[in-house]
N, CA, C and O atoms as CSV, one atom per row, in Angstrom:
chain,resi,resn,atom,element,x,y,z
A,1,UNK,N,N,-4.235,-67.118,-44.235
A,1,UNK,CA,C,-4.209,-68.066,-43.140
A,1,UNK,C,C,-5.644,-68.311,-42.701
A,1,UNK,O,O,-6.366,-67.371,-42.369
A,2,UNK,N,N,-6.054,-69.571,-42.699
A,2,UNK,CA,C,-7.404,-69.929,-42.288
A,2,UNK,C,C,-7.494,-70.118,-40.787
A,2,UNK,O,O,-6.490,-70.141,-40.076
A,3,UNK,N,N,-8.731,-70.253,-40.327
A,3,UNK,CA,C,-8.980,-70.441,-38.902
A,3,UNK,C,C,-9.991,-71.562,-38.711
A,3,UNK,O,O,-10.911,-71.732,-39.510
A,4,UNK,N,N,-9.806,-72.309,-37.654
A,4,UNK,CA,C,-10.766,-73.316,-37.261
A,4,UNK,C,C,-11.202,-72.986,-35.846
A,4,UNK,O,O,-10.369,-72.794,-34.961
A,5,UNK,N,N,-12.498,-72.922,-35.636
A,5,UNK,CA,C,-13.051,-72.660,-34.313
A,5,UNK,C,C,-13.689,-73.952,-33.823
A,5,UNK,O,O,-14.503,-74.554,-34.524
A,6,UNK,N,N,-13.320,-74.373,-32.628
A,6,UNK,CA,C,-13.808,-75.634,-32.091
A,6,UNK,C,C,-14.453,-75.410,-30.735
A,6,UNK,O,O,-13.855,-74.806,-29.845
A,7,UNK,N,N,-15.668,-75.895,-30.583
A,7,UNK,CA,C,-16.373,-75.726,-29.323
A,7,UNK,C,C,-16.841,-74.295,-29.151
A,7,UNK,O,O,-17.023,-73.570,-30.129
A,8,UNK,N,N,-17.033,-73.895,-27.922
A,8,UNK,CA,C,-17.568,-72.567,-27.628
A,8,UNK,C,C,-16.485,-71.504,-27.466
A,8,UNK,O,O,-16.800,-70.340,-27.217
A,9,UNK,N,N,-15.231,-71.881,-27.600
A,9,UNK,CA,C,-14.140,-70.913,-27.434
A,9,UNK,C,C,-14.114,-69.912,-28.589
A,9,UNK,O,O,-14.451,-70.241,-29.727
A,10,UNK,N,N,-13.713,-68.712,-28.276
A,10,UNK,CA,C,-13.545,-67.670,-29.297
A,10,UNK,C,C,-12.142,-67.709,-29.899
A,10,UNK,O,O,-11.863,-67.020,-30.881
A,11,UNK,N,N,-11.255,-68.521,-29.303
A,11,UNK,CA,C,-9.886,-68.633,-29.785
A,11,UNK,C,C,-9.841,-69.484,-31.048
A,11,UNK,O,O,-10.408,-70.575,-31.100
A,12,UNK,N,N,-9.167,-68.972,-32.050
A,12,UNK,CA,C,-9.054,-69.694,-33.321
A,12,UNK,C,C,-7.811,-70.567,-33.334
A,12,UNK,O,O,-6.808,-70.264,-32.687
A,13,UNK,N,N,-7.898,-71.645,-34.076
A,13,UNK,CA,C,-6.741,-72.474,-34.392
A,13,UNK,C,C,-6.346,-72.043,-35.806
A,13,UNK,O,O,-7.109,-72.233,-36.753
A,14,UNK,N,N,-5.159,-71.466,-35.943
A,14,UNK,CA,C,-4.714,-70.916,-37.227
A,14,UNK,C,C,-4.032,-71.999,-38.047
A,14,UNK,O,O,-3.089,-72.643,-37.588
A,15,UNK,N,N,-4.522,-72.192,-39.271
A,15,UNK,CA,C,-3.971,-73.189,-40.188
A,15,UNK,C,C,-3.978,-72.580,-41.589
A,15,UNK,O,O,-4.951,-71.940,-41.988
A,16,UNK,N,N,-2.918,-72.776,-42.314
A,16,UNK,CA,C,-2.818,-72.263,-43.678
A,16,UNK,C,C,-4.038,-72.738,-44.480
A,16,UNK,O,O,-4.475,-73.880,-44.332
A,17,UNK,N,N,-4.591,-71.849,-45.338
A,17,UNK,CA,C,-5.828,-72.136,-46.065
A,17,UNK,C,C,-5.817,-73.469,-46.819
A,17,UNK,O,O,-6.774,-74.239,-46.740
A,18,UNK,N,N,-4.744,-73.735,-47.539
A,18,UNK,CA,C,-4.691,-74.964,-48.334
A,18,UNK,C,C,-4.725,-76.200,-47.434
A,18,UNK,O,O,-5.430,-77.166,-47.724
A,19,UNK,N,N,-3.968,-76.163,-46.352
A,19,UNK,CA,C,-3.969,-77.281,-45.404
A,19,UNK,C,C,-5.338,-77.428,-44.756
A,19,UNK,O,O,-5.818,-78.546,-44.569
A,20,UNK,N,N,-5.971,-76.308,-44.410
A,20,UNK,CA,C,-7.280,-76.343,-43.775
A,20,UNK,C,C,-8.336,-76.924,-44.708
A,20,UNK,O,O,-9.220,-77.653,-44.258
A,21,UNK,N,N,-8.258,-76.614,-45.989
A,21,UNK,CA,C,-9.214,-77.167,-46.953
A,21,UNK,C,C,-9.122,-78.691,-47.001
A,21,UNK,O,O,-10.144,-79.375,-47.068
A,22,UNK,N,N,-7.912,-79.218,-46.968
A,22,UNK,CA,C,-7.721,-80.667,-46.978
A,22,UNK,C,C,-8.171,-81.293,-45.662
A,22,UNK,O,O,-8.816,-82.342,-45.639
A,23,UNK,N,N,-7.819,-80.630,-44.580
A,23,UNK,CA,C,-8.207,-81.113,-43.261
A,23,UNK,C,C,-9.726,-81.147,-43.123
A,23,UNK,O,O,-10.281,-82.074,-42.532
A,24,UNK,N,N,-10.395,-80.135,-43.670
A,24,UNK,CA,C,-11.861,-80.063,-43.612
A,24,UNK,C,C,-12.500,-81.289,-44.257
A,24,UNK,O,O,-13.477,-81.823,-43.732
A,25,UNK,N,N,-11.968,-81.734,-45.375
A,25,UNK,CA,C,-12.505,-82.909,-46.061
A,25,UNK,C,C,-12.409,-84.146,-45.167
A,25,UNK,O,O,-13.370,-84.905,-45.040
A,26,UNK,N,N,-11.248,-84.341,-44.551
A,26,UNK,CA,C,-11.036,-85.516,-43.704
A,26,UNK,C,C,-11.915,-85.442,-42.452
A,26,UNK,O,O,-12.537,-86.433,-42.070
A,27,UNK,N,N,-11.965,-84.279,-41.820
A,27,UNK,CA,C,-12.783,-84.122,-40.614
A,27,UNK,C,C,-14.260,-84.332,-40.941
A,27,UNK,O,O,-14.958,-85.044,-40.220
A,28,UNK,N,N,-14.740,-83.717,-42.023
A,28,UNK,CA,C,-16.150,-83.858,-42.392
A,28,UNK,C,C,-16.506,-85.321,-42.662
A,28,UNK,O,O,-17.592,-85.773,-42.300
A,29,UNK,N,N,-15.608,-86.050,-43.289
A,29,UNK,CA,C,-15.849,-87.470,-43.556
A,29,UNK,C,C,-15.985,-88.245,-42.250
A,29,UNK,O,O,-16.904,-89.050,-42.098
A,30,UNK,N,N,-15.076,-88.008,-41.311
A,30,UNK,CA,C,-15.128,-88.709,-40.020
A,30,UNK,C,C,-16.400,-88.341,-39.246
A,30,UNK,O,O,-17.061,-89.218,-38.690
A,31,UNK,N,N,-16.740,-87.057,-39.208
A,31,UNK,CA,C,-17.918,-86.626,-38.456
A,31,UNK,C,C,-19.213,-87.114,-39.101
A,31,UNK,O,O,-20.179,-87.422,-38.402
A,32,UNK,N,N,-19.236,-87.187,-40.430
A,32,UNK,CA,C,-20.408,-87.706,-41.137
A,32,UNK,C,C,-20.685,-89.148,-40.723
A,32,UNK,O,O,-21.836,-89.584,-40.691
A,33,UNK,N,N,-19.625,-89.877,-40.408
A,33,UNK,CA,C,-19.752,-91.277,-39.953
A,33,UNK,C,C,-20.001,-91.357,-38.444
A,33,UNK,O,O,-20.063,-92.443,-37.868
A,34,UNK,N,N,-20.141,-90.185,-37.819
A,34,UNK,CA,C,-20.364,-90.094,-36.370
A,34,UNK,C,C,-19.187,-90.641,-35.573
A,34,UNK,O,O,-19.367,-91.230,-34.507
A,35,UNK,N,N,-17.978,-90.443,-36.100
A,35,UNK,CA,C,-16.755,-90.912,-35.441
A,35,UNK,C,C,-16.086,-89.777,-34.675
A,35,UNK,O,O,-16.007,-88.652,-35.170
A,36,UNK,N,N,-15.611,-90.066,-33.480
A,36,UNK,CA,C,-14.809,-89.133,-32.687
A,36,UNK,C,C,-13.338,-89.484,-32.895
A,36,UNK,O,O,-13.008,-90.629,-33.203
A,37,UNK,N,N,-12.459,-88.501,-32.728
A,37,UNK,CA,C,-11.035,-88.726,-32.964
A,37,UNK,C,C,-10.244,-87.560,-32.391
A,37,UNK,O,O,-10.821,-86.542,-32.007
A,38,UNK,N,N,-8.930,-87.706,-32.333
A,38,UNK,CA,C,-8.076,-86.590,-31.947
A,38,UNK,C,C,-7.509,-85.926,-33.196
A,38,UNK,O,O,-7.385,-86.549,-34.251
A,39,UNK,N,N,-7.174,-84.665,-33.055
A,39,UNK,CA,C,-6.517,-83.885,-34.097
A,39,UNK,C,C,-5.307,-83.226,-33.457
A,39,UNK,O,O,-5.437,-82.517,-32.460
A,40,UNK,N,N,-4.141,-83.455,-34.023
A,40,UNK,CA,C,-2.894,-82.912,-33.468
A,40,UNK,C,C,-2.156,-82.088,-34.507
A,40,UNK,O,O,-2.218,-82.374,-35.703
A,41,UNK,N,N,-1.453,-81.057,-34.038
A,41,UNK,CA,C,-0.631,-80.233,-34.918
A,41,UNK,C,C,0.503,-79.621,-34.116
A,41,UNK,O,O,0.435,-79.499,-32.893
A,42,UNK,N,N,1.555,-79.237,-34.842
A,42,UNK,CA,C,2.703,-78.563,-34.230
A,42,UNK,C,C,2.483,-77.058,-34.293
A,42,UNK,O,O,1.916,-76.540,-35.256
A,43,UNK,N,N,2.932,-76.372,-33.267
A,43,UNK,CA,C,2.842,-74.922,-33.254
A,43,UNK,C,C,3.950,-74.343,-34.118
A,43,UNK,O,O,4.988,-74.978,-34.309
A,44,UNK,N,N,3.735,-73.135,-34.643
A,44,UNK,CA,C,4.792,-72.508,-35.448
A,44,UNK,C,C,6.076,-72.337,-34.638
A,44,UNK,O,O,6.038,-72.223,-33.413
A,45,UNK,N,N,7.177,-72.320,-35.314
A,45,UNK,CA,C,8.492,-72.104,-34.703
A,45,UNK,C,C,8.829,-73.151,-33.646
A,45,UNK,O,O,9.549,-72.862,-32.691
A,46,UNK,N,N,8.312,-74.360,-33.814
A,46,UNK,CA,C,8.580,-75.459,-32.881
A,46,UNK,C,C,8.309,-75.064,-31.429
A,46,UNK,O,O,9.052,-75.438,-30.522
A,47,UNK,N,N,7.227,-74.300,-31.227
A,47,UNK,CA,C,6.874,-73.830,-29.884
A,47,UNK,C,C,5.928,-74.801,-29.175
A,47,UNK,O,O,5.170,-74.397,-28.293
A,48,UNK,N,N,5.972,-76.063,-29.553
A,48,UNK,CA,C,5.124,-77.064,-28.907
A,48,UNK,C,C,4.128,-77.670,-29.871
A,48,UNK,O,O,4.240,-77.515,-31.087
A,49,UNK,N,N,3.160,-78.358,-29.314
A,49,UNK,CA,C,2.127,-78.989,-30.125
A,49,UNK,C,C,0.832,-79.020,-29.340
A,49,UNK,O,O,0.831,-78.850,-28.121
A,50,UNK,N,N,-0.261,-79.234,-30.033
A,50,UNK,CA,C,-1.582,-79.307,-29.399
A,50,UNK,C,C,-2.348,-80.491,-29.945
A,50,UNK,O,O,-2.108,-80.942,-31.065
A,51,UNK,N,N,-3.270,-80.989,-29.144
A,51,UNK,CA,C,-4.194,-82.045,-29.553
A,51,UNK,C,C,-5.567,-81.698,-28.999
A,51,UNK,O,O,-5.696,-81.302,-27.841
A,52,UNK,N,N,-6.593,-81.850,-29.834
A,52,UNK,CA,C,-7.972,-81.686,-29.374
A,52,UNK,C,C,-8.742,-82.964,-29.666
A,52,UNK,O,O,-8.393,-83.724,-30.569
A,53,UNK,N,N,-9.787,-83.186,-28.892
A,53,UNK,CA,C,-10.694,-84.316,-29.102
A,53,UNK,C,C,-11.851,-83.789,-29.925
A,53,UNK,O,O,-12.565,-82.888,-29.485
A,54,UNK,N,N,-12.048,-84.340,-31.119
A,54,UNK,CA,C,-13.110,-83.889,-32.015
A,54,UNK,C,C,-14.272,-84.870,-31.905
A,54,UNK,O,O,-14.105,-86.079,-32.063
A,55,UNK,N,N,-15.457,-84.319,-31.631
A,55,UNK,CA,C,-16.658,-85.130,-31.438
A,55,UNK,C,C,-17.797,-84.519,-32.256
A,55,UNK,O,O,-17.895,-83.295,-32.348
A,56,UNK,N,N,-18.656,-85.348,-32.849
A,56,UNK,CA,C,-19.735,-84.815,-33.685
A,56,UNK,C,C,-20.666,-83.827,-32.976
A,56,UNK,O,O,-21.276,-82.988,-33.638
A,57,UNK,N,N,-20.789,-83.905,-31.661
A,57,UNK,CA,C,-21.705,-83.027,-30.933
A,57,UNK,C,C,-21.093,-81.666,-30.601
A,57,UNK,O,O,-21.793,-80.783,-30.106
A,58,UNK,N,N,-19.802,-81.483,-30.867
A,58,UNK,CA,C,-19.130,-80.226,-30.528
A,58,UNK,C,C,-19.061,-79.354,-31.785
A,58,UNK,O,O,-18.589,-79.806,-32.829
A,59,UNK,N,N,-19.534,-78.094,-31.687
A,59,UNK,CA,C,-19.533,-77.213,-32.863
A,59,UNK,C,C,-18.126,-77.014,-33.436
A,59,UNK,O,O,-17.138,-76.928,-32.707
A,60,UNK,N,N,-18.076,-76.944,-34.756
A,60,UNK,CA,C,-16.818,-76.778,-35.484
A,60,UNK,C,C,-17.086,-75.856,-36.662
A,60,UNK,O,O,-18.068,-76.029,-37.384
A,61,UNK,N,N,-16.203,-74.865,-36.858
A,61,UNK,CA,C,-16.376,-73.916,-37.954
A,61,UNK,C,C,-15.033,-73.646,-38.600
A,61,UNK,O,O,-14.022,-73.470,-37.920
A,62,UNK,N,N,-15.037,-73.616,-39.937
A,62,UNK,CA,C,-13.835,-73.337,-40.719
A,62,UNK,C,C,-14.003,-71.970,-41.374
A,62,UNK,O,O,-15.053,-71.683,-41.949
A,63,UNK,N,N,-12.976,-71.124,-41.293
A,63,UNK,CA,C,-13.000,-69.808,-41.922
A,63,UNK,C,C,-11.744,-69.696,-42.782
A,63,UNK,O,O,-10.628,-69.909,-42.307
A,64,UNK,N,N,-11.946,-69.358,-44.056
A,64,UNK,CA,C,-10.833,-69.276,-45.006
A,64,UNK,C,C,-10.613,-67.828,-45.433
A,64,UNK,O,O,-11.572,-67.077,-45.610
A,65,UNK,N,N,-9.347,-67.438,-45.598
A,65,UNK,CA,C,-9.031,-66.110,-46.113
A,65,UNK,C,C,-9.288,-66.028,-47.617
A,65,UNK,O,O,-9.773,-65.014,-48.119
A,66,UNK,N,N,-8.962,-67.092,-48.319
A,66,UNK,CA,C,-9.115,-67.108,-49.776
A,66,UNK,C,C,-10.588,-67.321,-50.148
A,66,UNK,O,O,-11.241,-68.205,-49.594
A,67,UNK,N,N,-11.117,-66.514,-51.085
A,67,UNK,CA,C,-12.525,-66.667,-51.459
A,67,UNK,C,C,-12.810,-67.937,-52.273
A,67,UNK,O,O,-13.920,-68.467,-52.224
A,68,UNK,N,N,-11.829,-68.417,-53.009
A,68,UNK,CA,C,-12.007,-69.616,-53.832
A,68,UNK,C,C,-11.322,-70.809,-53.173
A,68,UNK,O,O,-10.213,-70.674,-52.656
A,69,UNK,N,N,-11.970,-71.979,-53.186
A,69,UNK,CA,C,-11.315,-73.161,-52.621
A,69,UNK,C,C,-10.152,-73.609,-53.507
A,69,UNK,O,O,-10.222,-73.489,-54.731
A,70,UNK,N,N,-9.083,-74.126,-52.894
A,70,UNK,CA,C,-7.939,-74.591,-53.695
A,70,UNK,C,C,-8.236,-75.943,-54.338
A,70,UNK,O,O,-9.146,-76.659,-53.919
A,71,UNK,N,N,-7.462,-76.273,-55.349
A,71,UNK,CA,C,-7.521,-77.630,-55.893
A,71,UNK,C,C,-7.034,-78.569,-54.797
A,71,UNK,O,O,-6.059,-78.274,-54.105
A,72,UNK,N,N,-7.710,-79.688,-54.644
A,72,UNK,CA,C,-7.355,-80.619,-53.576
A,72,UNK,C,C,-6.449,-81.729,-54.074
A,72,UNK,O,O,-6.599,-82.214,-55.196
A,73,UNK,N,N,-5.523,-82.120,-53.243
A,73,UNK,CA,C,-4.598,-83.209,-53.526
A,73,UNK,C,C,-5.144,-84.493,-52.902
A,73,UNK,O,O,-5.245,-84.601,-51.680
A,74,UNK,N,N,-5.491,-85.455,-53.739
A,74,UNK,CA,C,-6.006,-86.724,-53.199
A,74,UNK,C,C,-4.942,-87.430,-52.361
A,74,UNK,O,O,-5.269,-88.125,-51.400
A,75,UNK,N,N,-3.662,-87.251,-52.725
A,75,UNK,CA,C,-2.589,-87.883,-51.957
A,75,UNK,C,C,-2.522,-87.321,-50.533
A,75,UNK,O,O,-2.334,-88.066,-49.571
A,76,UNK,N,N,-2.678,-86.010,-50.415
A,76,UNK,CA,C,-2.617,-85.369,-49.097
A,76,UNK,C,C,-3.830,-85.759,-48.255
A,76,UNK,O,O,-3.705,-86.035,-47.061
A,77,UNK,N,N,-5.002,-85.780,-48.886
A,77,UNK,CA,C,-6.218,-86.203,-48.175
A,77,UNK,C,C,-6.061,-87.643,-47.702
A,77,UNK,O,O,-6.427,-87.969,-46.573
A,78,UNK,N,N,-5.523,-88.501,-48.551
A,78,UNK,CA,C,-5.310,-89.900,-48.178
A,78,UNK,C,C,-4.341,-90.028,-47.010
A,78,UNK,O,O,-4.567,-90.820,-46.095
A,79,UNK,N,N,-3.254,-89.245,-47.040
A,79,UNK,CA,C,-2.277,-89.293,-45.937
A,79,UNK,C,C,-2.932,-88.871,-44.623
A,79,UNK,O,O,-2.703,-89.500,-43.590
A,80,UNK,N,N,-3.745,-87.811,-44.653
A,80,UNK,CA,C,-4.432,-87.373,-43.434
A,80,UNK,C,C,-5.479,-88.401,-42.999
A,80,UNK,O,O,-5.630,-88.672,-41.808
A,81,UNK,N,N,-6.194,-88.966,-43.961
A,81,UNK,CA,C,-7.219,-89.967,-43.636
A,81,UNK,C,C,-6.579,-91.207,-43.027
A,81,UNK,O,O,-7.130,-91.796,-42.096
A,82,UNK,N,N,-5.424,-91.607,-43.542
A,82,UNK,CA,C,-4.720,-92.759,-42.964
A,82,UNK,C,C,-4.315,-92.479,-41.521
A,82,UNK,O,O,-4.421,-93.353,-40.661
A,83,UNK,N,N,-3.852,-91.264,-41.261
A,83,UNK,CA,C,-3.498,-90.933,-39.878
A,83,UNK,C,C,-4.755,-90.869,-39.013
A,83,UNK,O,O,-4.707,-91.195,-37.827
A,84,UNK,N,N,-5.874,-90.453,-39.596
A,84,UNK,CA,C,-7.137,-90.380,-38.846
A,84,UNK,C,C,-7.588,-91.753,-38.382
A,84,UNK,O,O,-8.224,-91.880,-37.336
A,85,UNK,N,N,-7.263,-92.775,-39.149
A,85,UNK,CA,C,-7.679,-94.134,-38.815
A,85,UNK,C,C,-6.695,-94.849,-37.904
A,85,UNK,O,O,-6.880,-96.024,-37.589
A,86,UNK,N,N,-5.654,-94.150,-37.479
A,86,UNK,CA,C,-4.681,-94.737,-36.562
A,86,UNK,C,C,-5.083,-94.410,-35.125
A,86,UNK,O,O,-5.970,-93.589,-34.892
A,87,UNK,N,N,-4.435,-95.049,-34.180
A,87,UNK,CA,C,-4.741,-94.789,-32.772
A,87,UNK,C,C,-4.334,-93.380,-32.343
A,87,UNK,O,O,-4.820,-92.881,-31.329
A,88,UNK,N,N,-3.448,-92.736,-33.104
A,88,UNK,CA,C,-3.006,-91.387,-32.772
A,88,UNK,C,C,-3.921,-90.295,-33.290
A,88,UNK,O,O,-3.729,-89.127,-32.952
A,89,UNK,N,N,-4.907,-90.639,-34.099
A,89,UNK,CA,C,-5.824,-89.650,-34.654
A,89,UNK,C,C,-5.207,-88.889,-35.817
A,89,UNK,O,O,-4.133,-89.239,-36.306
A,90,UNK,N,N,-5.900,-87.848,-36.251
A,90,UNK,CA,C,-5.422,-87.059,-37.394
A,90,UNK,C,C,-4.213,-86.232,-36.977
A,90,UNK,O,O,-4.235,-85.521,-35.973
A,91,UNK,N,N,-3.169,-86.346,-37.770
A,91,UNK,CA,C,-2.005,-85.467,-37.612
A,91,UNK,C,C,-1.972,-84.568,-38.828
A,91,UNK,O,O,-2.078,-85.035,-39.962
A,92,UNK,N,N,-1.827,-83.296,-38.593
A,92,UNK,CA,C,-1.735,-82.355,-39.698
A,92,UNK,C,C,-0.363,-82.525,-40.325
A,92,UNK,O,O,0.596,-81.847,-39.955
A,93,UNK,N,N,-0.283,-83.447,-41.286
A,93,UNK,CA,C,0.986,-83.771,-41.937
A,93,UNK,C,C,1.237,-82.791,-43.071
A,93,UNK,O,O,0.288,-82.310,-43.690
A,94,UNK,N,N,2.501,-82.487,-43.355
A,94,UNK,CA,C,2.792,-81.576,-44.470
A,94,UNK,C,C,2.450,-82.223,-45.803
A,94,UNK,O,O,2.459,-83.445,-45.947
A,95,UNK,N,N,2.151,-81.373,-46.765
A,95,UNK,CA,C,1.846,-81.857,-48.112
A,95,UNK,C,C,3.130,-82.317,-48.774
A,95,UNK,O,O,4.117,-81.582,-48.806
A,96,UNK,N,N,3.118,-83.537,-49.302
A,96,UNK,CA,C,4.316,-84.057,-49.947
A,96,UNK,C,C,4.205,-83.998,-51.468
A,96,UNK,O,O,5.121,-84.413,-52.177
A,97,UNK,N,N,3.098,-83.490,-51.962
A,97,UNK,CA,C,2.882,-83.372,-53.396
A,97,UNK,C,C,2.900,-81.897,-53.750
A,97,UNK,O,O,2.352,-81.072,-53.019
A,98,UNK,N,N,3.527,-81.563,-54.866
A,98,UNK,CA,C,3.565,-80.180,-55.329
A,98,UNK,C,C,2.140,-79.764,-55.695
A,98,UNK,O,O,1.548,-80.365,-56.592
A,99,UNK,N,N,1.567,-78.750,-55.027
A,99,UNK,CA,C,0.188,-78.368,-55.301
A,99,UNK,C,C,-0.043,-77.925,-56.740
A,99,UNK,O,O,-1.127,-78.145,-57.281
A,100,UNK,N,N,0.948,-77.306,-57.369
A,100,UNK,CA,C,0.780,-76.884,-58.754
A,100,UNK,C,C,0.775,-78.085,-59.693
A,100,UNK,O,O,0.058,-78.083,-60.695
A,101,UNK,N,N,1.555,-79.095,-59.385
A,101,UNK,CA,C,1.558,-80.313,-60.190
A,101,UNK,C,C,0.203,-81.000,-60.064
A,101,UNK,O,O,-0.358,-81.449,-61.063
A,102,UNK,N,N,-0.328,-81.085,-58.845
A,102,UNK,CA,C,-1.607,-81.723,-58.606
A,102,UNK,C,C,-2.718,-80.961,-59.324
A,102,UNK,O,O,-3.633,-81.575,-59.872
A,103,UNK,N,N,-2.649,-79.614,-59.326
A,103,UNK,CA,C,-3.640,-78.801,-59.995
A,103,UNK,C,C,-3.567,-79.011,-61.499
A,103,UNK,O,O,-4.603,-79.081,-62.161
A,104,UNK,N,N,-2.349,-79.113,-62.055
A,104,UNK,CA,C,-2.177,-79.368,-63.480
A,104,UNK,C,C,-2.772,-80.706,-63.870
A,104,UNK,O,O,-3.407,-80.817,-64.919
A,105,UNK,N,N,-2.577,-81.732,-63.039
A,105,UNK,CA,C,-3.147,-83.046,-63.298
A,105,UNK,C,C,-4.667,-82.981,-63.257
A,105,UNK,O,O,-5.341,-83.623,-64.063
A,106,UNK,N,N,-5.209,-82.204,-62.317
A,106,UNK,CA,C,-6.648,-82.039,-62.196
A,106,UNK,C,C,-7.205,-81.341,-63.437
A,106,UNK,O,O,-8.241,-81.744,-63.965
A,107,UNK,N,N,-6.509,-80.280,-63.909
A,107,UNK,CA,C,-6.948,-79.563,-65.088
A,107,UNK,C,C,-6.906,-80.446,-66.329
A,107,UNK,O,O,-7.822,-80.387,-67.150
A,108,UNK,N,N,-5.863,-81.267,-66.487
A,108,UNK,CA,C,-5.756,-82.117,-67.674
A,108,UNK,C,C,-6.813,-83.218,-67.652
A,108,UNK,O,O,-7.254,-83.668,-68.710
A,109,UNK,N,N,-7.218,-83.649,-66.484
A,109,UNK,CA,C,-8.260,-84.688,-66.380
A,109,UNK,C,C,-9.627,-84.122,-66.776
A,109,UNK,O,O,-10.511,-84.868,-67.199
A,110,UNK,N,N,-9.800,-82.789,-66.636
A,110,UNK,CA,C,-11.075,-82.179,-66.969
A,110,UNK,C,C,-11.194,-81.901,-68.463
A,110,UNK,O,O,-12.302,-81.691,-68.956
A,111,UNK,N,N,-10.078,-81.893,-69.196
A,111,UNK,CA,C,-10.118,-81.568,-70.635
A,111,UNK,C,C,-10.010,-82.782,-71.494
A,111,UNK,O,O,-10.028,-82.674,-72.720
């Protein structure tokens, strides 16, 4: 389980490593363009939801449990990026593509 630290708080936002890796790509792209946006996610066990305002001037750190980065799904990144460009901001949407299938496609493209 990965962690995202936002601002000066010591409290982590816990996100599964694979989801966090994809989210990091979308967030980094938006911040590189100096864009501010909201990020929303549901709490585990349907215990509510949270939204934060992400701004380029506010410190952000990603911490992953896995030492190696996962293969990335372009479909999942696109889905998150599309939500990022909406008025609702980025929603941590579930992956709709089988990660092993996406990894197999990535491996076959490299050979």
